[in-house]
C-alpha positions, 0 to 999 in steps of 0.5 A: 471619926470617933471620940477616941480617934479625935482625942488621939489626933488632937492630943486633948485631955478628957476631963470631968467638971464636978460643980460645987452647986451640983451637976457635972459636965464632960469636957476636952482640954489642951494647953497649946505651945509654951507659956507666953512671955507675959506668963499668961495663956490666951484662952479659947472656949468652943461651944459645939452644935446639937449633933455632938452632945454627950451620952456619958461615954463619948466625950471628945466627939465635940471636937469634930468641927472647928477644933482641928483648925483652931488648934492648928492655928494656935500651934503655928501662929500663937505662942501658946493657948488654953483650949476648952471644949465642954460637952452639952449632955444629950437632949439638953441645949446651951439655951432653952430656945429652939433654933428654928425660931425667928427670935427669942428673949434671953432668959433671966439666968443661963441654963444649967448647961451653959452655967457649967461650961462657964464654970469650967472656963473660969476654973481652967483660967484660974488653975492654968494662968489664963490671960483675962485680957484674952478670953475668946468664945466661939460657937457652932449652931446650937453653940453659937446660940450659947455663945451669943447668950454668954457674951450678952450676959458677960460683955466685959469678960470676953475679948472677942467672939466668933459665931457661926449660924446662930442667933441671939436676943436683939434686945441685948445688942446695946451691951455688945457695941464695944465687942469685936464679934465675927458673925457667919451664916449660910445664905440658904441655911434651912436649919437656923434662919440667916435672919437670926445672924443678920438681925443681931448684926443690924441691931448692934450696928443700930445701937452704935456698934462698929466692931461687929462683922457679918459674912453671909455665904451665898448658896451655903446651907447650914454648914457655914463653919467649915470654911470659916475655921479653915480661914486663917485670916478669920482666926487671925482677926478673932485672936488679935483682940485684947480687952 
């Protein structure tokens, strides 16, 4: 589907964020349902993979994976939700490390792209009564690496995380022991090594964490996200947490 078709199908708004610190980022935005009883909307940010990066005119293509299922779940199972999908520019990445490495060390500061995405998240929370006790992040492939990076830097900010076929810096595991993290990977992934997810899960467990869950799909290559987001039980657990 084209960006225009995805926008029309899902009813999202195309927006542009202009940072006070310099830089711009395109993103899609939607408020689902009605205002919850407590007056605050749960917030979900989805970080897309490498194939959905932007060229300045295709804002919306990043909705192709995951967004349909997340929005359908929110509309049928949740009172309301703010949904945000930033678009990483072409040739850029949410983190600097290539995804074919066996390991990487988190940079001192986030990339400009991830910093802009987090600015967007904070902006929409402030402007639309987002619930700071129910902020969720999820990512696919390159976006999973970005999600791991974000939760490692801001481990008291997110209520939970759902990450598909990515990886993080295992040295950050002690800071993640108290966060519910749902980790998924294909067992024969030829793009991102399954060991990247296994290593993060094992490091969190070794540090004393008991809230991370790891699922490896036997015989599945890189696309571990389709069946993950289509599983309502997974989304129910992901969105059930409150800080």
